[in-house]
C-alpha positions in Angstrom: 0.2 25.0 50.3 0.6 24.2 54.0 -2.4 22.6 55.6 -3.8 24.2 58.7 -3.8 22.0 61.8 -6.8 19.9 62.6 -9.3 21.2 65.1 -10.3 18.6 67.7 -13.6 19.2 69.6 -13.9 18.0 73.2 -17.1 17.9 75.2 -16.0 18.6 78.8 -13.1 19.4 81.0 -13.5 16.5 83.5 -10.5 14.5 84.7 -10.8 11.8 82.0 -10.8 14.5 79.2 -7.8 16.2 80.7 -6.0 12.9 81.2 -6.6 11.4 77.7 -7.7 14.1 75.2 -7.2 17.8 75.9 -3.8 19.3 74.9 -2.2 15.9 74.2 -0.9 16.8 70.8 0.9 20.0 69.8 0.1 19.3 66.2 -3.7 20.0 66.5 -6.0 22.7 67.9 -8.5 22.0 70.6 -12.0 23.6 71.1 -14.7 22.8 73.6 -17.9 21.9 71.8 -21.6 22.3 72.7 -24.4 19.7 72.5 -28.1 19.5 73.3 -27.3 16.9 76.0 -26.8 19.8 78.4 -30.6 20.2 78.7 -30.7 16.7 80.3 -28.4 17.9 83.0 -30.9 20.6 83.9 -33.7 18.1 83.8 -31.8 15.8 86.2 -31.1 18.7 88.5 -34.8 19.5 88.8 -35.7 15.9 89.3 -33.3 15.7 92.2 -34.5 19.0 93.7 -38.1 17.7 93.6 -37.0 14.5 95.2 -38.6 12.5 92.5 -37.6 8.9 92.1 -36.1 7.9 88.7 -34.1 5.1 87.1 -30.5 6.1 86.4 -30.2 3.3 83.9 -33.2 4.7 81.9 -32.0 8.3 81.7 -28.2 8.1 81.6 -28.2 7.3 77.9 -29.1 10.9 77.2 -25.8 12.0 78.7 -23.7 9.6 76.6 -25.5 10.0 73.2 -24.1 13.3 71.7 -26.5 15.4 69.6 -25.4 18.7 68.0 -27.0 18.5 64.5 -23.4 18.8 63.2 -23.4 22.5 64.1 -20.0 22.3 65.7 -18.6 21.1 62.4 -20.4 23.8 60.4 -20.2 26.8 62.7 -17.0 26.2 64.6 -15.0 24.4 62.0 -14.4 21.4 64.1 -12.7 18.6 62.1 -13.0 15.7 64.5 -14.9 15.2 67.8 -13.1 13.3 70.5 -15.3 12.0 73.3 -14.9 10.0 76.5 -17.5 7.2 77.0 -19.8 9.1 74.6 -21.3 8.2 71.2 -21.9 10.7 68.5 -25.3 10.5 66.6 -24.2 12.9 63.9 -22.1 12.6 60.8 -19.1 14.8 62.0 -16.0 12.5 62.1 -15.5 11.3 65.7 -13.5 9.0 67.9 -14.2 7.9 71.5 -12.0 6.8 74.3 -13.8 4.5 76.7 -13.1 2.7 80.0 -15.9 0.0 80.1 -18.3 -0.6 77.3 -19.8 1.5 74.5 -22.6 2.2 75.1 -22.4 2.3 78.9 -26.1 2.8 79.3 -28.4 -0.2 79.4 -25.4 -2.3 80.3 -25.7 -3.2 83.9 -22.6 -3.4 86.1 -22.4 -7.1 87.0 -19.2 -8.9 88.0 -20.0 -12.1 86.0 -21.8 -11.2 82.8 -22.5 -8.3 80.5 -26.2 -7.8 81.3 -28.3 -5.7 79.0 -31.6 -4.1 80.1 -32.7 -2.8 76.7 -31.2 -4.6 73.7 -33.1 -2.4 71.2 -31.4 0.8 72.5 -28.0 -0.9 72.7 -28.4 -2.1 69.1 -29.2 1.4 68.0 -26.1 2.7 69.7 -23.9 0.1 68.1 -25.2 1.2 64.7 -23.6 4.6 65.4 -20.3 2.8 66.1 -20.5 1.1 62.7 -21.1 4.4 60.9 -18.4 5.8 58.6 -18.1 8.9 60.8 -16.9 6.7 63.7 -13.1 6.6 63.0 -11.7 4.8 66.0 -12.6 3.4 69.4 -9.8 3.8 71.9 -9.9 1.3 74.8 -8.0 2.4 77.9 -6.8 -1.2 78.5 -7.1 -4.8 77.3 -9.6 -5.3 80.1 -11.8 -2.6 78.4 -11.3 -4.3 75.1 -12.3 -7.6 76.5 -15.5 -6.1 78.0 -16.4 -4.5 74.7 -15.8 -7.8 72.9 -18.0 -9.6 75.4 -20.8 -7.1 74.7 -20.3 -7.5 70.9 -20.6 -11.2 71.2 -24.3 -10.7 71.8 -24.7 -8.7 68.6 -22.8 -10.7 65.9 -24.2 -8.6 63.1 -22.0 -5.6 64.4 -19.1 -7.6 65.9 -16.5 -7.6 63.1 -17.1 -4.0 62.0 -16.9 -2.5 65.5 -14.1 -4.8 66.7 -11.9 -3.6 63.7 -12.1 0.0 65.0 -11.0 -0.8 68.6 -7.4 0.1 69.5 -5.9 -0.2 73.0 -4.0 2.9 74.1 -2.9 3.2 77.7 -3.3 6.7 79.2 -0.1 8.8 79.1 1.9 9.5 82.2 5.0 11.7 82.4 7.7 10.8 84.8 7.5 13.1 87.9 11.0 12.4 89.0 14.0 11.7 86.7 15.7 9.3 89.1 15.2 7.8 92.5 18.0 10.0 93.9 15.5 12.8 93.9 13.5 11.1 96.6 14.8 12.6 99.9 13.3 9.9 102.2 14.2 9.3 105.9 16.3 6.2 106.4 14.8 5.3 109.8 11.1 4.8 108.7 9.0 3.4 105.9 6.2 5.6 104.6 3.0 4.3 103.0 0.3 6.4 101.2 -3.3 5.6 100.5 -5.4 7.9 98.3 -9.1 7.2 97.8 -11.9 9.6 97.1 -14.1 6.6 97.5 -12.4 5.5 100.7 -14.3 2.3 101.3 -14.5 0.9 97.8 -10.8 1.5 97.3 -9.8 -0.5 100.4 -9.3 2.2 103.0 -10.9 0.1 105.8 -8.7 -2.9 104.9 -5.6 -0.7 105.0 -6.4 0.6 108.4 -7.1 -2.9 109.8 -4.1 -4.6 108.3 -1.7 -1.8 109.4 -3.1 -1.8 112.9 -2.6 -5.5 113.4 0.9 -5.3 111.8 2.0 -2.5 114.1 0.5 -4.2 117.2 2.4 -7.4 116.4 5.6 -5.5 117.3 7.6 -7.3 114.6 8.5 -4.4 112.5 12.2 -3.5 112.8 11.6 0.0 111.5 9.1 2.8 112.2 6.1 2.9 110.0 4.2 6.0 108.8 0.8 5.7 107.1 -0.8 8.6 105.3 -4.5 8.3 104.5 -6.1 10.8 102.1 -9.9 10.5 101.7 -13.2 11.2 103.3 -14.0 8.4 105.7 -17.6 9.6 106.4 -20.3 7.2 105.4 -22.3 8.6 102.4 -25.7 7.9 100.8 -24.1 7.0 97.5 -22.8 3.6 96.4 -19.7 2.9 98.4 -19.3 -0.7 99.0 -18.1 -1.9 102.4 -19.2 1.2 104.3 -21.1 1.1 107.6 -21.3 3.5 110.6 -19.7 0.8 112.8 -16.7 0.6 110.5 -16.5 4.4 110.3 -16.3 4.6 114.1 -13.8 1.8 114.2 -11.5 3.7 111.6 -11.9 7.0 113.5 -10.9 5.3 116.8 -7.8 3.7 115.3 -6.7 7.0 113.7 -7.2 8.9 116.9 -5.2 6.4 119.0 -2.1 6.1 116.8 0.3 8.9 116.0 1.9 6.9 113.1 -1.2 7.6 111.1 -1.8 10.9 109.3 -5.3 11.5 107.9 -6.3 14.2 105.5 -9.8 14.4 104.0 -8.6 16.1 100.8 -5.4 17.4 99.3 -4.7 19.6 96.3 -3.2 17.8 93.3 0.2 19.6 93.5 0.4 18.7 97.3 -0.7 15.2 96.6 2.1 14.7 94.0 4.6 16.1 96.5 3.3 13.7 99.1 3.8 10.8 96.6 7.4 11.9 96.1 7.9 11.8 99.9 6.5 8.2 100.2 8.1 4.8 99.8 5.1 2.7 98.9 1.6 3.4 97.6 -1.6 1.6 98.4 -4.6 0.8 96.3 -6.2 -2.5 97.6 -9.4 -1.7 95.8 -12.5 -3.8 95.4 -13.0 -2.3 91.9 -11.3 0.2 89.7 -11.9 0.6 86.0 -8.3 1.7 85.4 -6.3 3.2 88.4 -4.8 6.5 87.4 -3.4 7.0 90.9 -1.2 3.9 90.4 0.5 5.6 87.4 0.9 8.9 89.3 2.5 7.1 92.3 4.8 5.1 90.0 5.8 8.3 88.3 6.9 9.6 91.7 9.1 6.5 92.2 6.5 5.0 94.5 5.8 1.4 93.8 2.2 0.3 94.6 0.4 -2.5 96.5 -2.8 -3.1 94.6 -5.4 -5.8 94.0 -5.3 -7.7 90.7 -8.8 -6.7 89.5 -10.0 -5.2 86.2 -7.1 -3.3 84.4 -4.8 -3.1 87.4 -2.6 -6.1 86.5 -1.8 -4.4 83.2 -0.2 -1.4 85.0 1.0 -3.1 88.2 2.7 -6.4 88.8 5.1 -8.1 91.2 7.9 -6.8 89.1 7.1 -3.1 89.6 4.9 -3.4 92.8 2.9 -5.9 94.7 -0.4 -7.6 93.8 -3.1 -8.8 96.2 -4.6 -11.8 94.4 -8.4 -11.9 94.6 -10.8 -14.5 93.2 -12.0 -13.0 89.9 -14.7 -13.7 87.3 -13.9 -14.2 83.6 -14.5 -10.4 83.2 -11.8 -9.6 85.7 -14.1 -8.4 88.5 -13.9 -9.3 92.1 -17.0 -10.7 93.8 -18.6 -8.4 96.4 -22.3 -8.4 95.5 -23.5 -10.1 98.7 -22.6 -9.6 102.4 -20.7 -12.9 102.6 -18.7 -12.1 99.4 -17.8 -8.7 100.8 -16.7 -10.2 104.1 -14.5 -12.8 102.3 -13.0 -10.2 100.0 -12.2 -7.8 102.9 -10.6 -10.6 104.9 -8.5 -11.7 101.8 -7.3 -8.2 101.2 -6.3 -7.7 104.8 -4.5 -11.0 105.1 -2.4 -10.5 101.9 -1.7 -6.9 102.6 -0.4 -7.8 106.0 1.8 -10.5 104.5 3.2 -8.0 102.0 4.0 -5.6 104.8 6.1 -8.3 106.6 8.0 -9.0 103.4 8.7 -5.4 102.8 10.1 -4.7 106.3 12.2 -7.9 106.0 13.7 -6.8 102.6 13.3 -3.0 102.3 15.8 -2.9 99.5 13.1 -4.4 97.2 11.3 -1.0 97.3 14.0 0.7 95.2 14.2 -2.2 92.7 10.4 -2.2 92.1 10.4 1.7 91.9 13.0 1.6 89.2 11.1 -1.0 87.3 8.0 1.1 87.6 9.8 4.1 86.1 11.0 1.9 83.2 7.6 0.5 82.5 6.0 4.0 82.5 8.6 5.2 80.0 7.8 2.3 77.7 4.1 1.8 78.1 2.8 5.3 79.0 5.1 7.7 77.2 3.2 11.0 76.5 5.2 11.4 73.3 4.2 8.0 72.0 0.6 8.5 73.0 0.4 11.8 71.2 1.8 10.1 68.1 -0.9 7.5 68.3 -3.6 10.1 68.5 -2.1 12.1 65.7 -2.2 9.1 63.4 -5.8 8.5 64.2 -6.8 12.2 63.8 -5.1 12.5 60.4 -6.9 9.5 59.2 -9.7 11.9 58.3 -7.6 13.6 55.6 
């Protein structure tokens, strides 16, 4: 008798779920699941409305510890739960894809060490990772795997059991052009594209400054076009490097130069089209857990200039793009915790980016070579078909 396909439960429809989980395999069915964690979203909403002060580190564990009393399994016939950054406390078989550490709560973001604020609660979470119901832990990168292993080193009683469940699976990325001949680009100018919802953290200021100096030097033999996509307004959230003075400086440079195009937002289809119309992508970021935009630009035949922090060297290199080399910690993070560190980091990014621009205009033929290498790397390392096969093997482990 033919077995019915497995039903995979997913918690949300956010970008990471769409990118790594929902609809990946044609051999399984997908259903959105419910959990009692949703009540905490309402609680947080009211706290914010009342302007009450609270510690994010103390409450965010409620969002990443899933509780459903196994009702999804019993009532909705869910075979396996597949989460992103979330830990299941029930006995329904589950797997989790993660980008940093599991758990992510009570593990403070620190560039040098894995700092834990409440070891008891982290230990409790790790016990769930050891449970038989936890089938697999999918790390987005070797950087992620290294972070998790560094965390586990502090809990040797769980280390071997959890480490044996970790598997690195790079996110899938389909090719958005079949060959470079599809890129109808002008021959009399070089176009560059920066995309950053978090404009300042992703190096938007450094891009503006480096390009402005480069253009003013008068040494470029070709016209330059720079497209910036992202909101440059200073916000109240955590956005390293932002100041009102810098915002005014960026606005002035944009207003005074017609070679710059600035768009606050762009729909995804229009953004992908813009990537296809661009020679070189830009992500000189201070910090980025993975860097999905790098994959998307590469898939459009657009090699990328990025920094070498966190997982970025795993998807970008001097073979298929350009790397800005920053001083890094043993965890792969750049240092920008203090004002002096931020100043040094910003200057380093600007200097190396400017040097790369000079090398590109001197040898523009290298763009096509790197773009072709990027397409080859995507086909080998980020194949959607191979990724689906990996997930199917993990899913069918339950049977």
